[in-house]
C-alpha positions in Angstrom: 89.5 98.2 113.2 88.6 99.6 109.6 86.6 102.6 109.1 84.6 102.9 106.6 82.9 106.0 104.7 81.3 104.9 101.8 78.3 106.3 99.1 78.4 109.3 101.1 77.6 107.6 104.7 80.0 108.0 107.7 79.9 104.9 109.8 82.6 106.0 112.3 85.0 108.2 112.9 87.6 109.1 109.9 90.7 107.4 110.5 93.5 109.5 112.2 97.2 108.8 110.5 99.7 107.3 112.3 101.5 105.3 109.8 102.6 105.7 106.1 99.8 105.1 104.1 99.3 103.9 100.4 95.8 105.3 98.7 94.3 103.5 95.8 91.7 104.5 93.5 89.0 102.0 92.6 87.2 102.5 89.1 84.4 100.2 89.6 83.5 101.3 93.3 84.0 105.0 93.2 85.7 104.8 96.3 89.5 105.0 97.3 91.1 102.5 99.6 93.7 103.3 102.5 96.1 100.7 103.1 98.5 101.3 106.8 101.7 100.5 104.8 103.2 99.2 108.2 100.4 96.9 108.9 99.5 96.1 105.1 96.0 96.7 105.8 93.0 98.3 104.3 92.1 101.0 107.4 89.6 103.0 105.7 87.9 104.1 102.7 86.5 107.2 101.3 83.8 108.1 98.8 84.7 109.7 95.0 83.4 110.8 92.2 82.4 108.4 89.9 85.6 106.0 88.0 88.5 107.5 90.1 91.6 106.6 88.1 94.7 108.5 88.9 95.5 110.3 91.8 98.1 112.4 93.7 99.1 114.3 96.8 99.8 118.1 97.2 103.5 118.1 98.1 102.7 119.4 101.3 100.2 116.4 101.6 97.6 119.0 102.6 94.7 117.9 100.1 95.0 114.4 97.8 93.7 115.0 94.0 91.8 112.7 92.4 90.4 112.2 89.1 87.1 111.6 88.8 86.9 110.7 85.1 83.2 110.0 84.5 81.9 113.3 87.0 84.3 115.6 84.4 86.1 116.5 88.1 89.4 116.6 89.9 88.3 116.3 93.3 90.2 117.7 95.9 90.1 115.6 99.4 90.9 116.4 103.2 92.9 113.0 103.4 92.4 113.3 107.4 88.1 113.0 107.3 88.1 111.9 103.6 85.6 115.4 103.0 85.7 116.5 99.4 86.4 119.8 99.9 85.7 121.3 96.2 86.0 120.3 92.4 88.8 121.6 90.5 87.9 123.1 86.9 89.1 119.8 85.2 87.8 119.9 81.9 85.9 116.7 80.5 86.9 112.8 81.4 90.4 113.7 82.9 92.2 110.7 83.5 95.6 111.3 84.7 97.5 114.4 86.0 100.8 115.4 87.4 101.2 118.9 89.7 104.3 121.2 89.3 107.4 120.5 91.7 105.8 124.3 92.9 103.1 122.4 94.6 100.6 125.2 92.5 99.8 123.8 88.8 98.3 120.7 88.4 98.5 119.4 84.7 95.8 117.4 83.5 95.0 114.9 80.5 91.4 115.4 78.9 91.0 112.3 77.0 87.8 112.6 74.8 88.8 116.7 74.2 92.5 116.0 72.8 94.1 118.3 75.0 96.2 119.0 78.5 94.5 121.5 80.7 96.5 123.8 83.1 95.0 124.2 86.4 96.0 126.4 89.2 94.8 124.9 92.4 95.2 127.7 94.4 92.8 130.2 92.7 91.2 127.3 91.1 91.0 128.7 87.7 92.2 126.8 84.5 95.6 128.8 83.1 96.0 127.1 79.9 94.5 124.6 77.3 97.0 123.0 74.8 96.0 120.8 72.2 97.7 117.5 72.2 97.2 114.3 70.0 94.0 111.9 70.5 93.2 110.4 73.7 96.1 112.0 76.0 96.5 109.9 79.5 100.2 110.1 80.0 101.6 112.7 82.3 105.0 113.6 83.6 106.7 116.2 84.7 110.9 117.1 84.9 112.1 117.7 88.6 113.1 120.9 87.9 109.3 121.7 86.5 110.5 123.0 83.1 109.0 120.6 81.0 105.6 118.5 80.8 104.5 115.4 79.1 101.5 114.1 77.9 101.3 110.9 75.6 98.4 110.6 73.4 97.3 106.9 73.2 95.7 107.1 69.7 98.3 109.7 68.2 101.3 107.1 69.4 103.4 110.3 70.7 105.4 112.3 73.7 104.1 115.7 73.6 106.9 117.8 75.3 105.5 121.0 76.7 107.3 124.0 77.7 105.6 125.1 81.2 106.8 128.6 81.1 105.1 129.4 77.8 102.3 126.6 77.6 103.3 125.8 74.3 104.6 122.1 72.7 108.1 122.3 71.5 108.3 118.9 70.1 106.5 115.9 69.2 108.3 112.5 69.4 106.9 109.4 67.7 106.4 106.3 70.3 105.0 102.8 69.7 101.6 102.5 70.2 98.9 103.4 72.9 101.4 106.0 75.4 100.2 105.2 78.5 102.4 106.5 81.0 105.6 109.0 81.2 108.7 109.0 83.8 111.2 111.2 84.2 114.3 109.8 85.4 114.8 111.2 89.1 118.2 113.3 87.9 115.8 114.6 84.6 118.1 113.3 82.4 116.1 110.7 80.7 112.4 110.2 79.6 110.8 106.9 80.1 107.0 106.2 77.9 105.3 102.8 77.8 103.4 101.7 74.9 100.9 99.4 75.7 99.4 98.2 72.5 103.1 98.5 71.0 104.5 96.2 74.0 107.4 98.1 74.3 109.2 100.9 76.6 110.7 104.2 74.4 113.5 106.0 76.8 114.4 109.8 75.3 117.5 111.9 75.9 115.5 114.8 77.5 118.2 117.5 76.6 118.2 116.3 72.5 114.9 114.8 72.4 116.2 111.6 70.7 115.7 108.0 71.5 118.4 106.1 73.8 116.8 103.0 73.9 114.0 100.4 73.8 113.2 98.3 75.9 111.1 95.1 74.8 109.7 92.0 77.6 109.4 88.8 77.1 107.9 85.8 79.4 107.6 82.0 79.5 104.5 81.0 78.9 102.9 83.8 78.0 101.5 85.1 74.6 103.6 88.6 73.6 100.3 90.2 73.3 99.8 90.4 77.2 103.0 92.0 77.6 101.7 95.5 77.7 103.8 98.1 79.5 101.8 100.8 81.5 102.4 102.0 85.1 106.3 102.8 85.7 108.5 103.8 89.1 112.2 104.1 89.8 114.0 102.9 92.3 114.6 104.6 95.9 118.9 104.5 94.5 117.4 105.1 90.7 119.6 102.0 89.6 116.3 100.3 88.3 113.1 100.6 86.6 109.8 98.8 87.9 107.1 98.1 84.9 103.5 97.0 84.8 103.0 94.9 82.4 99.1 94.8 81.9 97.5 91.7 81.5 101.0 89.6 81.9 100.1 89.8 85.7 103.9 90.3 86.2 106.2 93.4 87.2 109.2 94.3 85.2 112.9 94.9 86.6 115.2 97.1 84.1 118.1 98.4 84.6 118.0 102.0 83.9 121.5 102.1 82.7 121.4 99.3 80.1 117.7 99.2 79.7 117.9 95.3 80.2 115.0 93.4 81.3 116.4 92.0 85.0 113.6 90.0 86.7 110.0 89.8 86.5 107.6 89.5 89.4 104.3 87.6 89.5 101.8 89.8 90.9 97.8 90.3 90.5 95.8 89.8 87.9 95.8 93.1 85.3 98.5 95.4 86.7 98.3 98.7 86.2 100.2 101.2 88.7 102.6 101.1 91.2 103.7 103.2 94.7 106.8 102.8 96.9 105.9 103.6 100.3 107.4 106.5 101.7 110.7 104.9 103.5 110.9 103.0 100.1 111.0 99.5 102.0 107.6 98.3 99.9 106.1 98.6 96.5 102.5 98.4 95.6 101.0 97.8 92.9 97.6 98.0 92.0 95.8 94.6 89.9 92.9 96.0 88.4 91.0 92.5 87.6 91.9 90.8 90.7 91.3 93.7 92.7 93.7 93.9 94.9 97.6 95.1 95.6 100.3 92.8 95.5 103.1 94.5 98.3 106.6 93.5 97.2 109.4 93.7 99.3 112.2 96.6 98.2 115.3 94.3 99.6 114.5 90.6 98.2 111.9 92.0 95.2 109.7 89.0 95.9 106.0 89.7 96.9 105.3 89.5 100.4 101.2 90.2 100.7 98.1 90.7 98.5 95.5 93.3 99.9 92.2 92.7 98.9 90.7 96.7 97.8 87.8 97.4 96.1 87.0 96.4 92.4 89.4 97.4 89.6 91.8 99.6 91.3 93.9 101.6 89.0 96.0 104.5 90.5 98.4 104.5 93.7 99.6 107.7 95.9 101.8 107.2 99.5 100.9 109.7 102.2 104.0 109.8 104.9 103.1 109.3 108.8 101.8 112.3 110.6 100.9 114.6 107.8 
């Protein structure tokens, strides 16, 4: 049975988490959809602030953080009830964020103000505001928590920030409109997707030097539609999945050789993706078609399409019984 909370009205009791979940933000509906990762059905929908995009759980899964961009807030929700507990001082137009490995500091991209805001989630205070390039969006943090990277869409840079000093230590040029930054699980590489440039640039984290550049090609798809955005490493770290936006495909890339191995057809205007907690499935958010494509990780084939809200954008996983 589907349980729904919309526009601040609870139509029934909150859903009790009995299975792994995938949480998906719906930009145009001001909601978040919760998908049961076992049954592949939406089990509940919660209201959020205006235009929710970025979403991530605290590392202990006790709360979920949601970038309500047009509400100028990072909202903190109780995932067991859907209640908004409080807002964090996020700065204007928060679009994407990343949480530090210590589960305390949240790094937020403020698109309109060209800054990265650092917020202490416990004290609910701004720790630092760091000037970056124009229209920051992509946010990554190294596994050891020592480096945070913010990408700026208009300046076409990846800004490397020392998390101890909150100062930029390097700036790396990338192709046009970088949208996402992803550190490899071992912390050795940084992958940055450039939406309009149509490329993914891979950097050596230690030297900040470029190691490689990945380009994409699909039969019967115009090159300008190959717009990489979100990325996710496979559980065994041998592959990287790249969302190609209006090309409506996920690219499968060899993490060592940077060769494109395959393309997987998904829904329209794929933005981001998330692995199920048991690593058996990959969920993609397809903005224009308003759905989520579920990909089996063994066969790398789509197995189901799950209808969610209008313009799904971000996704985050929550394991069983949290």
